[in-house]
C-alpha positions in Angstrom: -13.7 61.8 -41.0 -16.7 63.3 -39.6 -18.9 60.7 -41.1 -17.2 58.1 -39.5 -17.5 59.0 -36.1 -21.2 58.8 -37.1 -21.1 55.6 -38.7 -23.3 53.2 -36.4 -20.7 50.2 -38.1 -18.0 51.8 -36.6 -19.6 52.8 -33.1 -20.5 48.9 -32.6 -17.3 48.3 -33.3 -15.5 50.3 -30.0 -18.2 49.4 -27.9 -17.8 45.4 -28.6 -13.9 46.0 -28.1 -13.9 47.3 -24.4 -9.6 46.9 -23.9 -8.8 49.8 -26.9 -8.6 53.1 -25.6 -11.2 55.4 -25.7 -12.8 56.4 -29.6 -12.2 60.0 -29.6 -8.1 59.1 -29.5 -9.1 56.1 -31.5 -10.5 58.0 -34.3 -7.5 60.9 -34.2 -5.1 57.8 -34.6 -6.8 56.1 -37.4 -7.1 59.7 -39.1 -3.9 59.8 -38.8 -2.9 56.5 -40.1 -5.6 57.1 -43.7 -3.9 60.3 -44.3 -0.7 58.6 -44.5 -1.9 55.4 -47.1 -4.3 58.2 -49.2 -1.3 60.3 -49.5 0.9 57.1 -50.5 -2.3 55.6 -53.2 -1.8 58.2 -55.7 1.9 57.2 -56.3 0.9 53.5 -56.9 1.1 51.8 -59.9 -1.3 49.0 -61.2 0.7 46.6 -60.8 1.9 43.8 -58.4 3.7 44.2 -55.0 4.4 44.0 -51.7 3.5 47.3 -49.1 4.8 47.2 -45.6 3.3 49.3 -43.2 5.3 51.2 -40.8 5.1 52.9 -36.6 6.8 56.1 -36.0 9.6 53.8 -34.8 10.0 52.6 -38.3 9.3 49.3 -37.4 7.6 46.9 -39.4 3.6 46.0 -38.2 2.5 44.3 -41.6 3.2 43.3 -44.7 1.2 42.1 -47.8 1.3 41.6 -50.9 -1.3 42.7 -53.6 -1.9 41.9 -57.6 -2.6 45.5 -57.9 -0.9 47.8 -55.3 -3.3 50.4 -55.5 -6.5 48.8 -55.4 -5.1 46.9 -52.4 -3.7 49.5 -50.8 -7.1 51.6 -51.2 -9.0 49.2 -49.3 -6.9 50.4 -46.0 -8.3 53.9 -46.2 -12.8 52.4 -45.6 -11.4 52.3 -41.9 -15.4 51.3 -41.6 -14.8 48.0 -43.4 -11.3 46.7 -41.7 -11.7 44.6 -38.8 -10.0 44.6 -35.6 -6.5 43.7 -36.2 -6.2 45.5 -39.7 -7.8 48.3 -38.1 -5.6 48.7 -35.0 -2.6 48.2 -37.5 -4.2 51.5 -39.7 -4.0 53.4 -36.5 -0.5 52.6 -36.1 0.6 53.1 -39.4 3.0 56.4 -39.7 4.8 55.2 -43.2 4.7 52.5 -45.9 7.3 51.5 -48.0 6.4 49.4 -51.5 8.5 47.3 -53.1 6.7 46.8 -57.1 7.9 43.3 -58.7 7.4 42.1 -62.0 4.6 38.9 -61.6 2.2 37.8 -58.9 4.2 35.0 -58.0 7.2 37.1 -57.2 5.2 39.5 -55.2 3.7 36.0 -53.2 7.4 34.7 -52.6 8.7 38.2 -51.5 6.2 38.7 -49.1 6.8 35.2 -47.4 10.5 35.7 -46.9 10.1 39.7 -45.6 7.1 37.5 -43.1 9.7 35.6 -42.0 12.8 37.6 -41.3 10.8 40.3 -40.1 7.7 38.3 -38.1 5.8 41.6 -38.3 3.1 41.6 -35.2 0.2 42.1 -37.4 0.8 39.0 -39.7 -0.5 35.8 -39.1 2.5 34.3 -38.1 3.7 29.9 -38.3 6.2 30.6 -35.1 7.2 26.7 -34.6 9.3 26.3 -38.1 12.2 23.3 -37.7 12.7 21.6 -40.6 11.6 17.6 -40.9 13.4 14.8 -40.7 14.2 12.4 -43.8 15.6 9.2 -44.3 18.6 9.2 -46.6 20.6 6.4 -48.4 23.8 7.7 -49.8 24.9 6.9 -53.4 28.6 8.6 -53.2 29.7 5.2 -52.0 30.1 1.7 -53.7 28.2 0.2 -50.5 25.4 3.1 -49.9 24.6 3.7 -46.3 20.9 4.7 -44.4 20.6 7.5 -41.9 18.5 9.8 -40.5 19.3 13.5 -42.6 17.8 16.7 -41.2 18.4 20.4 -43.0 19.3 21.2 -46.1 20.0 18.5 -48.4 23.7 18.6 -49.6 24.9 15.2 -49.4 24.1 12.9 -52.1 21.6 10.3 -52.1 18.0 9.6 -52.2 16.0 11.2 -49.8 12.5 10.0 -48.9 10.7 11.7 -46.3 9.5 14.1 -44.3 8.4 12.4 -41.3 6.2 14.0 -38.6 9.2 13.1 -35.7 13.0 11.9 -35.4 11.6 9.3 -33.4 9.9 8.1 -36.8 12.8 8.1 -38.7 14.6 6.0 -35.8 12.0 3.3 -35.9 11.6 3.0 -39.8 15.1 2.7 -40.2 15.9 0.3 -37.7 12.8 -1.6 -39.6 14.5 -1.3 -42.9 17.7 -2.3 -41.3 16.0 -5.6 -40.0 14.9 -6.4 -43.8 17.5 -5.5 -45.9 20.6 -5.3 -43.9 22.1 -2.2 -45.0 24.8 -0.7 -42.8 24.4 2.5 -41.3 27.9 3.2 -39.6 30.0 6.2 -41.7 32.6 5.9 -43.8 35.6 6.2 -42.2 34.3 3.7 -39.8 33.5 1.1 -42.6 36.7 1.8 -44.3 38.7 1.0 -40.6 36.8 -2.0 -39.5 38.7 -5.5 -39.7 35.9 -7.7 -37.8 32.3 -7.5 -37.8 30.1 -5.0 -35.6 27.6 -5.7 -33.2 25.3 -4.2 -35.9 25.7 -8.0 -37.9 25.5 -9.5 -34.2 22.0 -8.5 -33.8 21.1 -9.5 -37.5 20.5 -5.6 -38.9 23.7 -5.4 -40.9 25.1 -8.2 -43.7 28.9 -6.6 -42.6 30.1 -5.1 -46.3 32.8 -3.9 -44.3 34.7 -7.2 -43.9 33.2 -8.8 -47.4 30.6 -10.6 -45.9 28.6 -9.5 -48.6 30.4 -8.5 -52.5 28.9 -5.1 -54.1 26.0 -6.6 -56.4 24.4 -8.6 -53.7 24.3 -5.1 -51.6 23.4 -3.1 -54.9 20.3 -5.3 -54.6 19.8 -5.1 -51.1 20.1 -1.1 -52.0 17.4 -1.4 -54.3 14.8 -3.1 -53.0 14.7 -0.4 -49.4 14.3 2.4 -52.9 11.7 0.1 -54.6 10.1 -0.4 -50.5 10.1 3.3 -49.9 8.8 4.4 -53.4 5.7 2.4 -52.9 6.7 -0.8 -54.2 6.3 -2.8 -50.7 3.7 -5.2 -51.4 5.7 -6.7 -54.5 8.7 -7.0 -52.6 7.1 -8.2 -49.3 5.5 -10.9 -52.1 8.8 -12.0 -53.3 10.3 -12.5 -50.0 7.2 -14.8 -49.2 7.6 -16.5 -52.4 11.8 -16.9 -51.0 10.7 -17.8 -48.1 8.2 -20.5 -48.9 10.7 -22.0 -51.4 13.4 -22.6 -48.5 10.8 -24.1 -46.7 9.8 -26.5 -49.2 13.6 -27.2 -49.6 13.5 -27.9 -45.7 16.6 -25.0 -45.3 14.8 -23.7 -42.3 17.4 -21.4 -41.4 17.1 -19.4 -44.4 13.4 -19.5 -44.0 13.3 -17.8 -40.6 15.6 -14.9 -41.8 12.8 -14.0 -44.9 9.9 -14.5 -41.7 11.9 -12.0 -40.1 12.8 -9.4 -42.5 8.8 -10.2 -43.7 7.9 -9.0 -39.9 10.4 -6.1 -39.9 8.4 -4.7 -43.1 5.0 -5.2 -41.7 6.2 -3.2 -38.7 6.8 -0.4 -40.9 3.3 -0.7 -43.1 1.4 -0.6 -39.8 -0.9 2.0 -38.7 -1.7 2.6 -42.4 -6.0 2.5 -42.3 -6.2 5.3 -44.2 -3.7 5.7 -47.2 -3.5 7.1 -50.8 -2.8 5.7 -53.8 0.8 3.9 -53.9 2.2 6.5 -56.0 0.5 9.4 -54.5 2.7 11.8 -52.6 0.7 14.8 -50.6 0.4 16.6 -47.8 -3.1 16.8 -46.2 -3.8 20.2 -44.0 -7.1 20.6 -41.7 -8.0 23.4 -39.7 -10.0 23.7 -36.9 -10.5 26.6 -34.9 -12.7 29.1 -32.0 -12.1 32.4 -30.5 -8.6 33.8 -32.1 -7.1 30.1 -31.9 -7.1 27.5 -35.0 -5.3 24.4 -35.0 -3.4 23.0 -38.3 -2.6 19.4 -38.7 -0.2 18.3 -41.1 -0.4 14.4 -42.2 2.3 13.3 -44.6 1.7 10.4 -47.3 4.5 9.5 -49.1 4.4 6.7 -51.8 0.5 6.2 -50.1 1.9 5.4 -47.1 1.1 7.8 -43.5 4.6 9.5 -42.7 2.6 10.7 -39.6 1.4 14.3 -38.8 2.2 17.3 -36.8 -0.2 20.2 -35.6 0.7 23.9 -35.3 -1.0 26.6 -33.3 -2.2 29.8 -34.8 -3.3 32.9 -32.5 -5.0 35.7 -35.1 -8.3 37.8 -34.8 -11.5 36.7 -34.1 -12.3 37.8 -37.5 -9.4 36.4 -39.3 -11.3 34.8 -42.7 -10.2 30.7 -43.0 -9.0 31.4 -46.6 -7.0 33.7 -45.3 -4.9 32.0 -42.5 -4.6 28.6 -44.6 -3.2 30.7 -47.4 -0.8 32.4 -45.0 0.1 29.0 -43.4 1.1 27.7 -46.6 3.1 30.2 -47.8 5.1 30.3 -44.7 5.4 26.5 -44.2 6.7 25.3 -47.4 9.0 28.6 -47.4 12.1 26.0 -46.6 10.7 22.8 -47.8 10.0 21.0 -50.7 5.7 20.8 -51.5 5.2 17.5 -52.6 2.5 16.7 -55.8 -0.7 17.1 -53.8 -1.5 19.5 -51.1 -4.9 19.1 -49.9 -6.9 21.3 -47.4 -9.8 21.3 -46.0 -10.8 24.9 -46.8 -10.9 27.0 -49.7 -7.6 29.1 -49.3 -7.3 32.8 -50.9 -5.4 32.8 -53.9 -5.0 28.8 -54.6 -4.3 29.4 -57.9 -1.5 31.8 -57.3 -0.5 29.7 -54.3 0.1 26.5 -56.0 1.5 28.2 -58.9 4.3 29.4 -56.2 4.5 26.3 -55.2 5.6 24.6 -58.2 8.2 27.0 -59.3 9.6 26.0 -55.7 9.4 22.1 -56.1 10.4 22.6 -60.1 7.5 20.6 -61.3 3.8 20.7 -61.4 2.2 21.2 -57.2 -1.2 21.1 -56.9 -3.6 22.9 -54.2 -7.2 21.2 -54.2 -10.6 21.2 -51.8 -11.9 17.6 -52.0 -15.2 17.5 -51.5 -15.5 13.9 -52.3 -14.1 10.3 -53.0 -11.1 8.7 -50.5 -9.3 12.1 -51.0 -12.5 13.4 -48.7 -12.2 10.9 -46.1 -8.5 11.9 -45.3 -9.7 15.2 -44.8 -12.3 13.9 -42.5 -9.7 12.1 -40.8 -7.3 15.1 -41.0 -10.3 17.1 -39.4 -11.1 14.8 -36.3 -7.5 14.8 -35.7 -7.3 18.7 -35.6 -10.0 18.9 -33.6 -8.9 16.6 -30.6 -5.5 18.3 -31.0 -7.4 21.8 -30.3 -9.7 20.3 -27.3 -6.3 19.4 -25.5 -4.3 22.3 -26.2 -7.3 23.9 -24.5 -7.4 21.8 -21.5 -3.5 21.8 -21.1 -3.5 26.0 -21.5 -6.3 25.8 -19.0 -4.6 23.4 -16.2 -1.2 25.5 -17.0 -3.2 28.7 -16.2 -3.8 27.2 -13.0 -0.5 26.1 -12.4 0.6 29.4 -13.0 -1.6 31.0 -10.5 -1.0 28.8 -7.8 3.1 29.6 -8.5 1.9 33.3 -7.8 0.4 32.6 -5.0 2.8 30.3 -3.4 5.2 32.8 -3.5 3.6 36.1 -2.8 3.9 37.7 -6.7 0.9 39.9 -7.6 0.8 40.2 -11.2 -0.5 37.2 -14.0 2.5 35.3 -14.6 2.9 35.0 -18.2 6.6 33.9 -18.8 8.5 31.5 -16.4 12.7 31.5 -16.9 14.4 28.5 -15.2 17.9 28.7 -15.4 21.1 25.4 -15.2 24.2 25.2 -15.4 26.3 22.0 -16.7 30.1 21.0 -16.6 32.7 18.7 -15.6 35.5 20.5 -13.3 34.5 23.4 -15.3 35.6 21.8 -18.7 32.7 22.4 -21.6 31.1 24.6 -19.1 27.4 25.9 -20.7 24.8 27.7 -19.0 20.7 27.0 -20.1 17.6 29.1 -20.0 14.1 27.3 -20.7 10.8 29.4 -21.0 7.6 29.0 -19.8 4.0 30.2 -20.1 0.4 30.1 -20.8 0.8 27.1 -23.3 3.4 25.5 -21.6 7.0 24.8 -22.6 8.2 28.3 -25.3 11.1 25.9 -26.9 11.5 28.7 -29.6 12.0 31.0 -26.9 14.9 28.4 -25.0 18.8 30.2 -25.3 22.4 28.5 -24.3 25.1 30.2 -22.9 29.0 28.7 -23.9 30.3 30.0 -20.4 33.3 32.0 -21.6 36.3 33.2 -19.8 37.4 30.4 -18.1 40.4 30.6 -15.7 42.1 29.3 -13.0 42.7 32.0 -11.5 40.2 34.1 -8.8 37.1 35.8 -10.5 37.7 39.3 -11.3 35.6 41.7 -13.4 37.2 43.0 -16.6 35.5 45.5 -18.1 32.2 43.7 -17.7 32.8 40.3 -18.2 33.0 38.1 -15.6 36.5 35.5 -15.6 34.9 32.4 -14.2 37.3 30.2 -12.2 37.4 26.6 -13.4 34.0 24.7 -11.4 33.0 28.0 -9.8 29.0 27.9 -10.4 28.3 31.0 -8.9 30.7 33.1 -11.5 29.3 31.0 -14.1 25.5 32.1 -13.4 26.5 35.5 -12.7 27.5 35.4 -16.2 24.7 34.0 -17.8 22.4 36.3 -16.0 24.6 39.5 -16.7 25.1 38.5 -20.8 21.1 37.4 -20.9 20.2 40.8 -18.7 22.4 43.6 -19.6 21.9 44.3 -23.3 18.5 44.9 -22.9 18.5 46.6 -20.1 20.3 49.3 -21.7 18.2 49.6 -24.4 14.5 49.6 -22.0 17.0 51.6 -19.3 15.9 49.6 -16.7 12.5 49.1 -17.6 10.3 45.9 -17.8 10.7 44.7 -21.8 8.5 42.8 -23.6 9.8 39.4 -23.4 11.1 39.9 -20.2 10.1 36.9 -17.5 7.6 37.1 -15.1 9.3 35.4 -12.6 13.2 33.6 -13.0 13.8 30.1 -11.1 17.0 29.2 -10.6 18.2 25.5 -9.8 20.1 26.2 -6.2 20.2 27.2 -2.9 20.6 30.9 -1.1 24.4 31.5 -3.2 22.9 31.3 -6.6 20.0 33.7 -5.1 22.2 36.0 -4.0 24.1 36.0 -6.8 20.4 36.5 -9.3 19.2 39.3 -6.9 23.1 41.2 -7.4 23.1 41.1 -11.1 19.9 42.5 -11.3 20.5 44.9 -8.8 23.4 46.4 -10.6 21.3 46.3 -14.0 19.0 48.1 -12.0 16.4 45.8 -13.0 13.3 45.7 -11.1 9.8 43.8 -10.5 11.0 41.0 -11.8 10.4 38.0 -8.8 13.2 35.8 -8.4 13.2 32.0 -6.8 16.1 29.4 -6.3 14.7 25.7 -6.3 17.5 23.4 -3.9 17.2 19.8 -4.1 16.1 18.0 -0.6 17.9 16.2 1.9 19.6 13.5 -0.1 18.4 15.1 -3.3 15.4 13.7 -2.7 12.7 14.8 -5.5 9.3 16.2 -2.9 11.6 17.7 -0.4 13.3 20.3 -2.4 13.9 24.1 -0.2 12.9 27.2 -2.3 14.6 30.4 -1.3 13.2 34.0 -1.9 14.5 37.8 -1.1 13.6 38.5 2.5 11.7 35.0 3.5 12.6 32.4 5.2 13.4 28.8 3.6 9.8 26.8 3.2 9.1 23.2 1.5 5.9 22.3 -0.2 3.8 19.6 0.5 4.8 16.3 -1.4 1.4 16.2 -2.6 1.1 19.9 -4.4 0.5 20.0 -7.8 2.9 23.1 -7.9 5.8 21.8 -6.5 5.2 18.5 -9.4 4.9 21.6 -12.0 8.3 23.1 -11.0 10.1 20.0 -10.3 9.4 19.3 -14.3 10.8 23.3 -14.7 13.7 22.3 -13.3 14.2 19.1 -14.8 13.7 20.2 -18.5 16.1 22.9 -17.8 18.9 20.5 -16.3 17.9 18.1 -19.3 18.7 21.1 -22.1 21.8 22.0 -19.9 23.3 18.2 -20.2 22.1 18.0 -23.9 24.3 21.3 -24.3 27.0 20.5 -22.0 27.3 17.0 -24.2 27.1 18.5 -27.7 30.2 21.0 -26.5 32.3 17.9 -24.8 31.9 16.2 -28.4 32.9 18.6 -30.3 36.1 19.2 -28.1 37.1 15.6 -28.1 36.9 15.7 -32.1 38.4 18.7 -32.4 42.1 18.9 -32.8 43.6 21.8 -30.5 46.3 22.3 -32.7 43.9 23.5 -35.4 43.0 26.2 -33.3 46.7 28.0 -33.2 46.8 30.4 -36.4 49.8 29.0 -39.1 49.9 25.7 -38.2 48.4 24.1 -41.3 47.6 20.7 -42.6 51.6 19.9 -42.8 52.9 21.4 -39.7 50.3 19.7 -37.5 51.0 16.5 -39.4 55.0 17.2 -38.4 54.6 18.1 -34.9 52.3 14.8 -34.9 54.8 12.6 -36.3 57.6 14.2 -34.2 55.8 14.1 -30.7 53.6 11.4 -31.4 50.0 12.9 -29.9 48.9 16.2 -29.1 49.2 15.6 -26.0 53.0 15.3 -26.1 53.1 18.3 -28.3 51.7 20.1 -25.2 54.3 18.8 -23.1 57.2 19.8 -25.2 59.4 22.7 -24.2 60.3 25.8 -26.7 63.7 24.3 -28.0 61.9 21.0 -29.1 59.3 22.5 -30.9 61.5 24.5 -32.7 63.3 21.2 -33.7 61.0 20.4 -35.8 61.4 20.4 -39.4 59.2 22.7 -40.5 58.9 24.8 -37.3 59.9 28.0 -37.0 61.2 29.4 -33.8 58.6 32.3 -34.4 56.1 29.9 -34.8 57.6 27.7 -32.0 57.1 30.1 -29.7 53.2 30.6 -30.7 52.4 27.2 -30.3 54.4 27.3 -27.0 52.3 30.1 -25.9 49.1 28.6 -26.6 50.1 26.2 -24.3 51.3 27.6 -21.7 49.3 30.9 -21.3 48.8 30.9 -17.5 52.5 30.4 -17.2 
């Protein structure tokens, strides 16, 4: 270790990283970390497995896999050869955990699962991991329907996708309905129709619900959709063109116009497909561009030769990280909950490409090729994706710079001395206290941080005066102050206990509340009670007549003030307020729809399907059950006195 102090490469390393601690302290840390790893090396087998580096508190710092555990872990005992990120990781290592596996594939799969679950801070992490939408053509009904589907593919049917966005799925389904006249209603609505719905009127459905088309004709429509989405679009379009021509020659211009409109609908789906694969090929094209520790990865989805859109991902990582390792980490996590296509094309070589391809094949239960093309049409696809990655990277840099300027402007406007890295905005949504929901959105230097959003279902709604009950606030219906108090208490109380009032990582630098002086007082009261200091709080109230541009800002110890209507900072804060409002309303609507679709009798213990049916048949509706007296409930067949008392108490708990 003394030789390490004299090593020129290590000296240059310490000089180049001024933000690290002094070299003497760092050397002591790295020596301790290396000693921990060396003690483990002697016991490790020459076999595949997964290793975890842990800090003194038992937190996982890093997860890695190895074809040969002993050789791989030995690498960490040579600090002079380590990149900065790994060097810091070793210096914090206090212990290790080893899991031996039977095969390299098993190690790769286990590594990806552990990284996804634990999110170690020294691993390259894929943050945005939403599932992609698909088009689903059901097959559990004699008249299948077409719909958008996201998530686990449990419903029996044919799945086409993935698509890059929900809007592209919606527009495609609309065009498919116009071209093939398939229904998009659910089975319950279908079985209860007595006359055609508006979809038939606007020529998007052939109305199988009322027998305007028989099962054989509808099956032909379904088959055409399947052919169209599996690469036979040109043949179907030609068939429709021939039918249109025959109808026109027979002077049946109405039928010819129908086929003309259906051809137009298919053309809309096929538009903007300038760069395609062969009609039968399914592929994901992954291109990467990055500079200075920020990388953009663009993923394009090609199915049946058609471009189904793209999505950009941004990775923060150490500047010395190799492109091969970045792509390997990305692919492993990206396909953790997605079925890969037969072909994955990459703009760079991938570390352990053969092993990853074998793992993807196992996931997909068929062969998956992982290729880095150098020429031919596939290379044009890579170049196309690389251009998009470069442009997305440039946009992110510009947006980040603009966002940082806006955050600086916010700090100046509110007299905040620290750099704003995280702003949390709070809003509530309800209708006279019903289905009350609190919402929190988060913004930072890179814009909105949507995976940090939170919703709070307001609990303890009561018609009585608000009281404090063992730390949980009862909320009178419609009391915005009590709702905000509960939301902020739930947000900060648990973390405040764990951190004893100190500012924790992930806490906001600024809390922005949609409201006025009253909401500000509530927020300050909650933070003071939890002994949380050094978090700025601002309330934003709508102006006179709720006009945008006349908002008033309330800060503790300052008079309310108004910003100039042309001020960019004001527009930025308005956007944050509007986003919080949108998020709150969206979650409120979800709760309201759930409540509408839920039978309140289902919430009563002991009321099963038969008893619920008996009550509704006896009284006519849930509302009438609510109005019934105890004796009336007891008179229902199958309802005992104990159960009648339970039902009556449920509906009259305030009495």
